[in-house]
C-alpha positions in Angstrom: 72.7 -14.4 -0.9 69.1 -13.6 -0.2 68.2 -13.0 3.5 64.6 -13.4 4.5 63.3 -11.7 7.6 61.3 -13.6 10.2 57.8 -12.6 9.1 58.5 -13.3 5.4 59.7 -16.8 6.3 56.6 -17.5 8.3 54.3 -16.5 5.4 56.2 -18.6 2.9 56.1 -21.6 5.3 52.3 -21.2 5.6 51.8 -21.0 1.8 54.0 -24.0 1.1 52.5 -26.2 3.8 49.8 -28.8 2.9 46.2 -27.8 3.6 45.9 -30.2 6.6 48.6 -28.2 8.4 47.3 -24.7 7.8 45.0 -24.6 10.9 41.3 -23.8 11.3 40.9 -22.3 7.8 41.0 -25.9 6.4 38.3 -27.0 8.8 35.5 -24.5 8.3 31.7 -25.0 8.0 30.1 -24.4 4.6 26.3 -25.0 4.1 25.3 -24.3 0.5 22.3 -24.5 -1.8 23.5 -25.1 -5.3 20.1 -24.1 -6.8 18.7 -21.2 -4.9 16.0 -20.2 -7.5 12.9 -22.1 -8.7 10.8 -20.8 -11.6 7.5 -22.6 -11.6 6.4 -21.1 -14.9 2.7 -20.3 -15.3 -0.1 -21.6 -13.1 -3.7 -20.6 -12.5 -4.6 -19.0 -9.2 -6.2 -22.1 -7.7 -2.8 -23.9 -7.7 -0.4 -24.7 -4.9 3.1 -24.8 -6.1 5.5 -27.2 -4.3 9.3 -27.3 -4.6 12.2 -28.7 -2.6 15.5 -26.9 -2.0 18.5 -29.1 -1.0 21.0 -27.7 1.5 24.4 -29.5 1.5 27.2 -29.3 4.1 30.4 -29.1 2.1 32.5 -28.3 5.1 34.0 -30.4 7.8 32.0 -29.4 10.8 28.3 -29.8 11.8 26.1 -26.9 10.7 23.0 -26.0 12.7 20.1 -24.4 11.0 18.1 -21.9 13.0 15.1 -19.9 11.8 13.6 -20.5 8.4 11.1 -17.9 7.2 9.4 -16.7 4.1 8.9 -13.1 3.2 5.2 -13.7 2.5 2.5 -15.5 4.3 1.4 -17.2 1.1 4.6 -19.3 1.3 5.0 -22.1 3.8 8.2 -24.0 4.6 9.2 -27.4 6.2 12.7 -28.5 7.0 13.6 -32.2 7.3 16.4 -31.5 9.9 18.0 -28.6 11.7 21.4 -30.4 12.1 23.5 -31.1 9.0 26.7 -33.1 9.5 29.6 -32.8 7.0 28.8 -34.3 3.6 25.0 -34.6 4.5 22.0 -32.7 3.3 18.8 -31.1 4.6 15.7 -30.8 2.4 13.6 -27.6 2.6 10.1 -28.1 1.2 8.3 -24.9 0.1 4.6 -24.5 -0.8 3.4 -21.4 -2.6 -0.4 -20.8 -2.5 -1.3 -18.9 -5.7 -4.9 -18.1 -4.5 -5.7 -14.4 -4.6 -2.3 -13.8 -6.4 -2.1 -12.4 -10.0 0.6 -11.7 -12.4 4.4 -12.2 -11.8 5.2 -13.5 -8.3 8.6 -13.6 -6.6 8.8 -14.9 -3.0 12.0 -15.1 -1.0 12.8 -17.7 1.7 15.6 -17.2 4.2 17.5 -19.8 6.1 19.6 -18.7 9.1 22.5 -20.9 10.2 25.6 -20.9 12.5 27.8 -21.3 9.5 30.4 -18.4 9.5 30.6 -18.6 5.7 26.9 -18.6 5.0 25.0 -17.1 7.9 21.9 -16.5 5.8 21.0 -18.5 2.7 18.4 -16.8 0.4 16.2 -18.8 -1.9 13.5 -17.7 -4.2 10.5 -19.2 -5.9 8.9 -17.2 -8.8 6.6 -17.5 -11.7 3.4 -16.1 -13.2 -0.1 -16.6 -11.8 -2.8 -16.6 -14.4 -6.4 -15.9 -13.8 -9.2 -17.6 -15.7 -11.0 -14.2 -15.8 -9.0 -11.0 -16.0 -10.7 -8.1 -14.3 -9.7 -4.5 -15.1 -9.6 -2.6 -12.9 -9.6 -4.9 -9.9 -11.5 -2.4 -7.9 -13.2 1.0 -8.3 -12.4 4.1 -6.2 -14.2 7.2 -7.3 -12.2 9.3 -4.8 -13.7 12.4 -3.3 -17.0 13.3 -5.0 -19.9 15.6 -4.5 -23.2 14.5 -3.1 -25.2 15.1 -6.3 -22.9 14.4 -9.3 -23.4 11.3 -11.4 -20.8 8.7 -11.1 -20.0 6.1 -13.8 -17.2 3.6 -14.3 -16.7 0.5 -16.4 -15.3 -2.9 -15.3 -14.0 -5.3 -18.0 -14.1 -9.1 -17.5 -12.2 -11.0 -20.1 -11.5 -14.8 -20.2 -7.8 -15.7 -20.4 -6.4 -18.4 -22.7 -8.9 -21.1 -23.6 -11.2 -20.3 -20.6 -14.8 -19.4 -21.2 -17.4 -18.0 -18.8 -20.9 -16.6 -18.6 -22.1 -14.1 -16.0 -25.0 -15.5 -14.1 -25.8 -12.7 -11.6 -24.4 -9.3 -10.4 -25.4 -8.0 -7.0 -24.1 -5.0 -5.0 -24.0 -5.0 -1.2 -25.0 -2.6 0.3 -27.0 -1.3 -2.7 -25.2 2.1 -2.9 -24.4 1.7 -6.6 -26.1 0.2 -9.7 -24.6 -2.3 -12.1 -25.6 -3.3 -15.6 -23.9 -6.0 -17.8 -23.0 -5.6 -21.5 -21.9 -8.6 -23.6 -18.9 -7.8 -25.9 -18.2 -11.4 -26.9 -20.3 -14.2 -25.4 -18.3 -16.5 -23.2 -15.2 -14.3 -23.5 -15.7 -10.7 -22.8 -18.2 -8.6 -20.7 -18.4 -5.0 -19.4 -20.1 -4.2 -16.1 -21.2 -0.5 -15.9 -21.2 0.8 -12.3 -23.1 4.0 -11.6 -24.7 6.2 -9.0 -27.0 9.0 -9.9 -26.5 11.1 -6.8 -28.3 11.8 -3.6 -25.5 10.3 -1.6 -25.0 10.9 2.1 -21.9 12.8 3.1 -19.2 10.4 4.3 -17.6 7.2 3.1 -19.6 5.0 0.7 -18.1 1.4 0.4 -19.7 -1.5 -1.3 -18.9 -4.8 -2.9 -19.9 -6.1 -6.3 -20.5 -9.8 -6.3 -20.3 -11.5 -9.7 -21.4 -15.1 -10.1 -20.1 -17.0 -13.2 -20.3 -20.5 -14.5 -16.5 -20.9 -14.7 -15.4 -23.7 -12.3 -12.1 -22.0 -11.5 -13.6 -18.5 -10.8 -17.3 -19.0 -9.9 -17.5 -16.1 -7.5 -15.8 -12.7 -7.9 -15.8 -9.8 -5.4 -15.0 -6.3 -6.6 -14.7 -3.4 -4.1 -16.3 0.0 -4.9 -15.6 3.1 -2.8 -16.2 6.8 -2.8 -15.8 9.6 -0.2 -18.8 12.0 -0.4 -17.7 15.4 0.7 -20.6 17.6 -0.5 -20.6 20.0 -3.4 -17.9 22.1 -1.7 -14.9 20.8 0.3 -12.4 22.6 2.4 -8.6 21.8 2.4 -7.4 21.5 5.1 -10.5 20.1 6.9 -9.3 21.6 10.2 -7.3 24.9 10.2 -4.3 24.9 12.5 -3.4 28.3 14.1 -0.1 29.2 15.7 -0.1 31.8 18.5 2.3 34.7 18.3 4.0 35.7 21.6 5.2 38.9 20.0 2.1 39.7 18.0 3.8 38.8 14.7 1.1 38.3 12.1 0.8 34.7 10.9 -0.9 33.6 7.6 -2.9 30.5 6.9 -4.9 29.5 3.9 -8.2 27.6 3.2 -8.8 26.2 -0.2 -12.5 25.7 -1.1 -13.3 23.6 -4.2 -16.2 21.8 -5.8 -15.5 18.2 -6.7 -18.4 18.1 -9.2 -17.1 21.3 -10.7 -20.0 23.6 -9.7 -19.4 27.4 -9.7 -19.9 29.2 -6.4 -19.1 32.4 -4.6 -18.3 33.0 -1.0 -20.9 35.3 0.6 -19.3 35.7 4.1 -16.5 34.4 6.3 -17.2 34.7 10.1 -15.2 33.9 13.2 -15.8 35.5 16.6 -12.3 36.9 17.2 -10.8 40.3 17.1 -7.3 38.9 16.2 -8.3 37.4 12.8 -8.9 38.9 9.3 -9.6 37.2 6.0 -9.3 37.9 2.3 -11.1 35.9 -0.4 -9.5 35.3 -3.7 -11.3 33.5 -6.6 -9.0 31.2 -8.6 -11.5 29.5 -10.9 -15.3 29.4 -10.9 -15.3 26.2 -8.8 -12.2 27.0 -6.6 -11.6 29.8 -4.1 -8.8 30.5 -1.6 -9.3 32.3 1.7 -6.3 33.9 3.3 -6.5 34.0 7.1 -4.2 36.3 9.1 -4.0 35.9 12.9 -1.9 37.4 15.7 -1.6 37.3 19.5 -2.4 34.4 21.9 -5.6 33.4 20.0 -7.2 32.8 23.4 -10.6 31.1 23.2 -10.3 30.1 19.5 -9.5 26.4 20.3 -12.5 24.3 19.4 -14.3 27.1 17.5 -15.2 27.2 13.8 -14.9 29.5 10.9 -18.2 29.8 9.2 -18.1 30.2 5.4 -21.3 31.1 3.5 -21.7 30.4 -0.2 -24.3 31.0 -2.9 -24.6 27.3 -3.8 -28.1 26.1 -2.9 -26.8 22.6 -1.9 -24.0 24.0 0.3 -25.1 27.2 1.9 -22.6 27.1 4.7 -19.4 25.3 5.7 -18.0 25.0 9.2 -14.2 24.6 9.4 -13.0 23.6 12.9 -10.0 25.5 14.4 -7.1 24.0 16.3 -4.7 26.3 18.2 -1.2 25.0 18.7 0.2 25.1 22.2 3.5 26.9 22.6 5.2 26.3 26.0 6.8 29.3 27.7 6.9 32.9 26.6 4.6 35.8 27.4 1.7 36.2 25.0 0.7 39.8 24.4 -2.9 40.2 23.3 -4.2 42.9 20.9 -3.7 43.8 17.3 -0.1 44.8 16.3 
């Protein structure tokens, strides 16, 4: 004879009982979206894609929908109701604005509920946004350049699919760069040559190329152009950080001088009004030099001062590298050379 203990008997009784007698587990909420993904295929960038997700309450209790949000501002949502009784549905309308979007797009939408089974329902709308005119690259960044070197870069504009276009005008604002248009295939392919012959002011140079076309879907195109003019010799880092030494331990820092346009130069002097600093110049390549800086002691009075570096390059006779002294709380600083 088989003897069942008390707990085994309880488990068997629960398993053999009909669902209606099993307690709360048979009476749970369950809000589901049977089709959580929408592939809108291929559209042009002037399109607004619309889709509707259906949320169904398959449970036996009312489900309340809280926050509904999209991962991107280009996607808007509208929910028909926030309260979904058992067996009923809620429709979530989604609009994806394809303007200023290019290539493959995938946007997630999240629906938060009080359903213990599905606290968050994730939906997704995806597809490919085509442009009537493909621009490569979408912008030009020359990076860090010298003040006198010549800059040139090409932009390709190619009609996609059956689209055709003709360039009407090309202007640059402000006129920091020049642009000329070459026709590769009339109505289909053009190249815009962007250049600057030098004579730029040190600092950031940012401009916008405005291209006007006869294509109704892409009549106006803005292409950013940028460059940072650092002179014919630049210093890395731009500001030298020095660390005081309470025990007069020698600390070493480095300055790297380089010429973005590749001009050869020599360092003629390195000056700083301090008795607790020495320097050694090492030439790495004709257009790149490293300066080793050794310091010790409290470095009193160096904060806010500059290292003066002279060169034999006519366009960059002297560089001023600011100094910053790190504050170290506590400890007795001992002045003087070790």
